[in-house]
C-alpha positions as CSV (number, residue, x, y, z in Angstrom):
1,M,-26.2,21.8,15.1
2,F,-28.6,21.3,12.2
3,L,-29.2,17.6,11.4
4,S,-31.5,16.4,8.7
5,K,-33.3,19.7,8.0
6,F,-33.6,19.0,4.3
7,R,-34.9,15.5,4.7
8,A,-37.7,16.9,7.0
9,L,-38.5,19.6,4.5
10,A,-38.6,17.1,1.6
11,L,-41.0,14.8,3.4
12,A,-43.1,17.7,4.4
13,A,-43.3,18.9,0.8
14,T,-44.3,15.4,-0.3
15,F,-47.3,15.2,2.0
16,A,-48.3,18.8,2.2
17,P,-52.0,19.1,1.2
18,A,-51.6,22.6,-0.2
19,F,-48.8,21.7,-2.5
20,A,-49.3,23.5,-5.8
21,Y,-47.5,21.3,-8.3
22,A,-48.0,17.9,-9.8
23,Q,-46.3,14.8,-8.4
24,D,-43.4,15.3,-10.8
25,S,-42.8,18.7,-9.3
26,E,-42.9,17.3,-5.8
27,T,-40.3,14.7,-6.8
28,A,-38.1,17.5,-8.3
29,Y,-38.2,19.4,-5.1
30,M,-37.5,16.3,-3.0
31,R,-34.4,15.5,-5.1
32,L,-33.2,19.1,-4.8
33,H,-33.7,19.1,-1.1
34,L,-31.9,15.8,-0.7
35,A,-29.0,17.2,-2.8
36,S,-29.0,20.3,-0.5
37,E,-28.8,18.0,2.5
38,L,-25.7,16.4,1.1
39,R,-24.2,19.8,0.5
40,F,-25.0,20.8,4.1
41,E,-23.6,17.6,5.6
42,T,-20.2,18.1,4.0
43,Q,-19.7,21.2,6.2
44,N,-21.6,19.8,9.2
45,M,-19.3,16.8,9.4
46,A,-16.2,19.0,9.1
47,R,-17.5,21.3,11.8
48,L,-18.2,18.4,14.1
49,T,-14.8,17.0,13.5
50,C,-13.2,20.3,14.4
51,Y,-15.3,20.4,17.7
52,I,-14.2,16.9,18.6
53,G,-10.6,17.7,17.8
54,A,-10.8,20.8,20.0
55,D,-12.2,18.7,22.9
56,F,-15.4,20.8,22.8
57,N,-18.2,18.5,24.2
58,P,-16.6,15.6,22.3
59,E,-19.1,12.8,23.2
60,P,-22.3,14.6,22.1
61,H,-20.6,15.8,18.9
62,R,-19.2,12.4,18.2
63,A,-22.7,11.0,18.3
64,M,-23.9,13.8,16.0
65,L,-21.0,13.0,13.6
66,Q,-22.0,9.4,13.4
67,A,-25.6,10.4,12.7
68,A,-24.4,12.9,10.0
69,V,-22.3,10.2,8.3
70,A,-25.3,7.8,8.3
71,D,-27.5,10.6,6.9
72,F,-25.1,11.4,4.1
73,E,-24.8,7.8,3.0
74,T,-28.5,7.1,3.2
75,T,-29.3,10.3,1.3
76,L,-26.7,9.6,-1.4
77,K,-28.1,6.1,-1.9
78,A,-31.7,7.5,-2.1
79,L,-30.7,10.0,-4.9
80,K,-29.5,7.1,-7.0
81,D,-31.8,4.2,-6.1
82,G,-34.9,6.1,-4.9
83,D,-36.7,5.7,-1.6
84,E,-39.9,3.7,-1.6
85,G,-41.0,4.9,1.8
86,A,-40.8,8.6,0.6
87,F,-42.3,7.8,-2.8
88,L,-39.0,8.8,-4.5
89,P,-38.4,6.8,-7.7
90,P,-34.8,5.9,-8.8
91,E,-32.9,8.5,-10.7
92,A,-33.2,8.1,-14.5
93,N,-31.3,11.1,-15.9
94,D,-27.8,10.1,-17.1
95,R,-26.2,13.5,-16.2
96,V,-27.6,13.4,-12.7
97,L,-26.5,9.8,-12.3
98,T,-23.0,10.7,-13.4
99,A,-22.8,13.4,-10.7
100,V,-24.1,11.0,-8.1
101,R,-21.4,8.4,-9.1
102,A,-18.7,11.1,-8.9
103,L,-19.7,12.1,-5.4
104,T,-20.0,8.4,-4.4
105,E,-16.4,7.8,-5.6
106,A,-15.1,10.8,-3.7
107,W,-16.8,10.1,-0.4
108,P,-14.6,7.1,0.9
109,D,-11.5,9.4,1.4
110,M,-13.3,11.5,4.0
111,A,-15.4,8.6,5.4
112,G,-12.2,6.7,6.2
113,I,-10.9,9.5,8.4
114,L,-14.3,10.1,10.1
115,A,-14.5,6.4,11.1
116,G,-11.7,6.8,13.6
117,G,-13.8,9.0,15.9
118,T,-10.9,10.9,17.3
119,F,-9.0,13.6,15.5
120,D,-5.7,15.5,15.9
121,Q,-5.1,18.9,14.2
122,G,-3.7,17.3,11.1
123,Q,-6.7,15.1,10.6
124,V,-9.1,18.0,11.2
125,A,-7.3,20.0,8.5
126,V,-7.5,17.1,6.1
127,V,-11.2,16.6,6.8
128,D,-11.7,20.3,6.1
129,L,-10.0,20.0,2.7
130,E,-12.0,16.8,1.9
131,S,-15.2,18.6,2.9
132,L,-14.5,21.4,0.4
133,T,-13.9,18.8,-2.4
134,L,-17.2,17.0,-1.5
135,L,-18.9,20.4,-1.5
136,R,-18.0,21.0,-5.1
137,F,-19.3,17.6,-6.1
138,T,-22.6,18.3,-4.2
139,E,-23.0,21.7,-5.9
140,N,-22.6,20.1,-9.3
141,L,-25.2,17.5,-8.4
142,S,-27.7,20.2,-7.3
143,N,-27.1,22.1,-10.5
144,R,-27.7,19.0,-12.6
145,I,-30.9,18.1,-10.8
146,A,-32.3,21.6,-11.3
147,V,-31.4,21.7,-15.0
148,A,-32.6,18.1,-15.6
149,N,-36.0,18.7,-14.0
150,N,-36.5,22.1,-15.8
151,E,-35.9,20.3,-19.2
152,V,-38.8,18.0,-18.7
153,M,-41.3,20.0,-16.6
154,Q,-42.7,23.1,-18.2
155,D,-44.8,23.8,-15.1
156,L,-41.8,24.3,-12.9
157,P,-39.7,27.3,-13.9
158,L,-35.9,27.0,-13.6
159,I,-35.8,30.2,-11.7
160,M,-37.9,28.7,-8.9
161,L,-35.7,25.7,-8.6
162,L,-32.6,28.0,-8.5
163,T,-34.2,30.1,-5.8
164,V,-35.0,27.2,-3.6
165,D,-31.5,25.8,-4.2
166,M,-30.0,29.2,-3.3
167,A,-31.9,29.1,0.0
168,G,-30.3,25.7,0.6
169,R,-26.9,27.1,-0.2
170,Q,-27.4,29.7,2.5
171,I,-28.1,27.1,5.1
172,M,-24.9,25.3,4.1
173,R,-23.0,28.5,4.4
174,T,-24.1,29.0,8.0
175,E,-22.5,25.6,8.8
176,K,-19.4,26.5,6.7
177,A,-19.0,29.7,8.7
178,A,-19.3,27.9,12.0
179,K,-16.7,25.4,10.8
180,E,-14.3,28.1,9.8
181,A,-14.7,29.9,13.1
182,C,-13.8,26.6,14.9
183,L,-10.7,26.1,12.6
184,I,-9.5,29.6,13.3
185,G,-10.0,29.2,17.0
186,S,-8.1,25.9,16.9
187,G,-5.2,27.5,15.2
188,I,-5.6,25.4,12.0
189,N,-4.6,27.1,8.7
190,V,-5.5,30.4,10.3
191,A,-4.6,32.7,7.5
192,Q,-6.4,30.6,4.9
193,N,-9.5,30.1,7.1
194,R,-9.7,33.8,7.9
195,Q,-9.8,34.5,4.2
196,N,-12.3,31.7,3.7
197,L,-14.5,33.0,6.5
198,Q,-14.5,36.5,5.0
199,E,-15.6,35.1,1.7
200,T,-18.3,33.1,3.3
201,V,-19.7,36.1,5.2
202,T,-19.5,38.3,2.1
203,V,-21.3,35.8,-0.1
204,F,-23.9,35.0,2.5
205,T,-24.7,38.7,3.0
206,A,-25.0,39.3,-0.8
207,T,-27.1,36.3,-1.3
208,M,-29.5,37.3,1.5
209,E,-30.0,40.6,-0.2
210,A,-30.6,38.8,-3.5
211,L,-33.2,36.5,-2.0
212,S,-34.9,39.5,-0.3
213,S,-35.1,41.6,-3.5
214,G,-34.7,39.1,-6.4
215,L,-32.0,38.8,-9.0
216,P,-33.1,38.9,-12.7
217,G,-32.8,35.5,-14.3
218,M,-31.5,33.8,-11.2
219,I,-33.5,34.4,-8.1
220,V,-37.2,35.2,-7.9
221,R,-38.5,38.0,-5.7
222,P,-40.2,36.8,-2.6
223,P,-43.5,35.6,-4.0
224,S,-45.6,36.0,-0.9
225,L,-45.7,38.4,2.1
226,E,-45.0,35.4,4.5
227,I,-41.8,34.5,2.6
228,E,-40.8,38.2,2.5
229,A,-41.2,38.5,6.2
230,L,-39.2,35.4,6.9
231,L,-36.3,36.6,4.8
232,K,-36.5,40.0,6.4
233,D,-36.3,38.3,9.9
234,A,-33.3,36.2,8.7
235,M,-31.5,39.3,7.5
236,A,-32.1,41.0,10.9
237,L,-31.0,37.9,12.8
238,W,-27.8,37.6,10.7
239,E,-26.5,41.0,11.9
240,A,-25.2,39.8,15.3
241,P,-23.3,36.6,14.1
242,K,-22.1,38.6,11.1
243,A,-20.5,41.1,13.4
244,A,-18.9,38.4,15.6
245,L,-17.6,36.5,12.5
246,T,-16.3,39.8,11.0
247,R,-14.3,40.4,14.3
248,L,-12.9,36.9,14.0
249,Y,-11.7,37.0,10.5
250,T,-10.3,40.6,11.0
251,S,-8.4,39.9,14.2
252,G,-8.0,36.1,14.3
253,D,-9.2,36.0,17.9
254,I,-12.5,34.9,19.2
255,S,-14.1,35.5,22.7
256,A,-16.3,33.2,24.6
257,E,-19.1,35.7,24.1
258,D,-18.7,35.8,20.3
259,R,-18.7,31.9,20.3
260,M,-22.1,32.0,21.9
261,V,-23.3,34.8,19.5
262,I,-22.2,32.8,16.5
263,G,-23.7,29.5,17.6
264,M,-27.1,30.9,18.7
265,G,-27.3,33.5,16.0
266,L,-26.7,31.0,13.1
267,E,-29.3,28.6,14.6
268,A,-31.9,31.4,14.5
269,V,-31.0,32.4,10.9
270,V,-31.3,28.8,9.7
271,A,-34.8,28.4,11.3
272,K,-36.1,31.4,9.2
273,L,-34.4,30.2,6.0
274,S,-35.7,26.7,6.4
275,A,-39.2,28.0,6.8
276,A,-38.9,30.2,3.8
277,A,-37.4,27.4,1.6
278,A,-40.4,25.2,2.5
279,L,-42.9,27.9,1.6
280,Y,-41.4,28.6,-1.8
281,Q,-42.7,25.2,-2.9
282,S,-46.4,26.1,-2.3
283,I,-46.2,29.1,-4.7
284,E,-47.3,28.8,-8.3
285,L,-45.6,31.3,-10.6
286,D,-47.1,32.9,-13.7
287,E,-44.7,32.2,-16.5
């Protein structure tokens, strides 16, 4: 559904001629985007596993899963060792390195299951649980990257890093919602996943409102008319998939029409959020 969005955004930020910050700030944003990509991929891989297990276009989704696994592993390595081609130096902060190592050590449990390529319901359920464990590790990594860079860079306010990170969390939540919809439709841990989906929809909606209006100390108000318009568009586009997802977690049933609304609607929302996340980086705040 959404492969390698953050890698593209990170590279775009690196080479954008209008970028407002110094090279250190570019590196900070790149690290944050790559951590966001890892967070996104935890739910993307679980969603694809569910699609394969449900025999929904299994061959294309199997190829996408292989690409997602490779992207996860490449990104994880880059956050530790750097990426010369993208001008990303090796990580030097001990707290960030500790978070990278913890994620690296947790990854093989899920990677071993994904390597099989075919999945029964029990394996899909295990992958879902592993994906949530990895999600917690990636969230910790993102938090440590934001704090570490704020400590050494006075020109990059923590609130801006947190805002960009929050936009990244929203993109991950669209994938998490799609995964939970698949799990419910497949009859896997239905009661728990209906509850999980309700929470995902609630948090996504509240966070969209916070991104659109700001949240003191945590999320900056849209700093440009263009960003404000993109977030407004994302809010409007969210209404249709939100309604379909609400019907699903309320009833436990999903129609073919709602499947299409969820898939296409979340794609449209992500496009607007991705564009907004990229634009935040070109804004210079007054402290």
